[in-house]
C-alpha positions in Angstrom: -9.7 -35.4 -58.8 -11.5 -34.2 -55.7 -9.7 -33.7 -52.4 -11.7 -36.8 -51.0 -10.4 -38.8 -54.0 -6.8 -37.7 -53.3 -7.3 -38.6 -49.7 -8.4 -42.1 -50.7 -5.9 -42.7 -53.1 -3.0 -41.5 -50.7 -4.4 -44.0 -48.0 -4.4 -46.8 -50.4 -0.8 -45.8 -51.4 0.2 -45.8 -47.7 -1.3 -49.2 -47.0 0.6 -50.5 -49.8 3.9 -49.0 -48.8 3.5 -50.3 -45.5 2.8 -53.9 -46.8 6.0 -53.5 -49.0 8.1 -52.5 -45.9 8.7 -49.0 -47.4 7.0 -47.0 -44.9 8.7 -46.9 -41.2 6.3 -47.5 -38.3 4.8 -44.4 -37.2 5.3 -42.6 -40.4 2.5 -41.1 -42.5 2.5 -41.1 -46.4 2.5 -37.8 -48.1 2.1 -36.9 -51.9 3.2 -33.4 -51.2 6.6 -32.2 -49.7 6.1 -30.3 -46.5 8.2 -27.1 -46.3 10.5 -27.3 -43.3 12.6 -24.2 -44.1 13.7 -22.1 -41.2 13.4 -18.2 -41.7 13.5 -16.2 -44.7 15.8 -16.9 -47.7 18.4 -14.6 -48.9 18.9 -13.9 -52.5 21.3 -16.2 -54.3 24.7 -14.7 -55.7 26.6 -17.3 -57.7 29.6 -15.0 -57.6 29.5 -15.0 -53.8 28.6 -18.8 -53.3 31.3 -21.2 -52.4 31.8 -24.8 -51.2 34.6 -25.3 -48.7 36.4 -28.6 -47.6 38.7 -28.0 -44.8 39.6 -29.5 -41.5 41.3 -32.9 -41.2 42.2 -33.0 -44.9 45.5 -32.8 -46.7 44.2 -30.6 -49.5 41.9 -27.9 -48.3 39.6 -26.9 -51.1 37.1 -24.1 -52.2 34.8 -24.6 -55.2 32.7 -21.6 -56.9 29.3 -22.5 -58.0 30.5 -22.9 -61.5 33.1 -25.4 -60.4 30.8 -27.1 -58.3 28.2 -27.6 -60.9 30.9 -28.7 -63.3 31.6 -31.6 -61.0 30.1 -35.2 -62.2 26.2 -35.1 -61.7 24.3 -38.2 -60.7 20.6 -39.1 -60.5 19.3 -41.1 -57.3 15.8 -42.2 -56.7 14.9 -42.7 -52.9 12.2 -42.5 -50.3 12.4 -39.6 -47.9 11.4 -40.3 -44.4 11.4 -37.1 -42.1 11.8 -37.1 -38.3 8.6 -35.1 -38.3 6.8 -38.4 -39.1 6.0 -38.0 -42.8 7.4 -39.9 -45.7 7.4 -39.3 -49.3 8.2 -42.2 -51.7 10.2 -42.1 -55.0 11.9 -38.9 -54.9 14.2 -38.0 -58.0 17.3 -36.4 -56.8 20.1 -34.8 -59.0 23.4 -33.4 -57.7 27.0 -34.4 -56.7 27.8 -37.3 -54.9 29.5 -37.0 -51.7 32.1 -39.6 -52.6 32.9 -37.6 -55.6 33.5 -34.5 -53.7 35.7 -36.6 -51.3 38.0 -37.7 -54.0 39.0 -33.8 -54.2 40.9 -34.1 -50.9 43.0 -36.6 -49.0 41.5 -37.0 -45.7 43.6 -37.8 -42.7 41.6 -38.8 -39.6 38.4 -37.3 -40.7 35.2 -39.4 -39.1 32.8 -36.7 -38.8 31.9 -34.3 -41.7 30.5 -31.1 -40.2 28.4 -28.9 -42.6 27.4 -25.2 -42.5 25.5 -22.8 -44.3 23.5 -19.6 -44.0 22.1 -18.4 -40.8 24.9 -20.3 -38.8 23.1 -23.7 -39.3 25.4 -26.6 -38.9 25.0 -30.4 -39.0 27.7 -33.1 -38.1 27.3 -36.5 -39.8 29.3 -39.6 -39.4 31.6 -40.0 -42.4 30.6 -43.5 -43.0 26.9 -42.5 -43.5 28.1 -39.9 -46.1 30.1 -42.5 -48.1 27.0 -44.7 -49.0 26.7 -44.7 -52.5 23.3 -42.6 -53.0 24.6 -39.7 -50.8 24.6 -36.5 -52.9 24.5 -32.6 -52.7 21.1 -32.2 -54.4 20.3 -29.2 -56.6 17.4 -30.7 -58.5 14.2 -32.6 -57.3 11.8 -34.5 -59.3 13.3 -32.9 -62.6 13.2 -29.2 -61.5 15.6 -26.9 -59.6 15.7 -27.6 -55.9 13.2 -24.7 -54.6 14.6 -22.3 -52.0 12.2 -23.4 -49.4 13.7 -26.9 -49.5 17.4 -25.9 -49.4 17.8 -24.8 -53.1 19.3 -21.4 -54.2 17.2 -18.4 -53.6 16.7 -15.7 -56.3 
């Protein structure tokens, strides 16, 4: 398929998605997945990786990579609508549901979940949003390991 053919096909899919109500106003459909990674990626070391749950919980928890990957895994298909105005439809994700992680601790007054990762990046998300049935910590996308440029492990 030529680039021109791909462009026509993408526009037809975009029209269909708009009619079906799957494409929010102002969004453009992409068949690719733009890279929004900040900075370079450090090498992944499974021995040093950890997942910590602390704060307003009764049982602070720390999981190794092996322990985290041993948690129940779920597959979810969803549309991805980026704030930079592109959308990608029917993404297949595999990972650990947030609600399964939440079962590991007894929360007290927690209403906001704050996440942190390398490069001092943090994000705050309302707990009610995270408790939706399809929210997960993904490590696969469309049947392949999540690429480092999309937040997956490096190295």
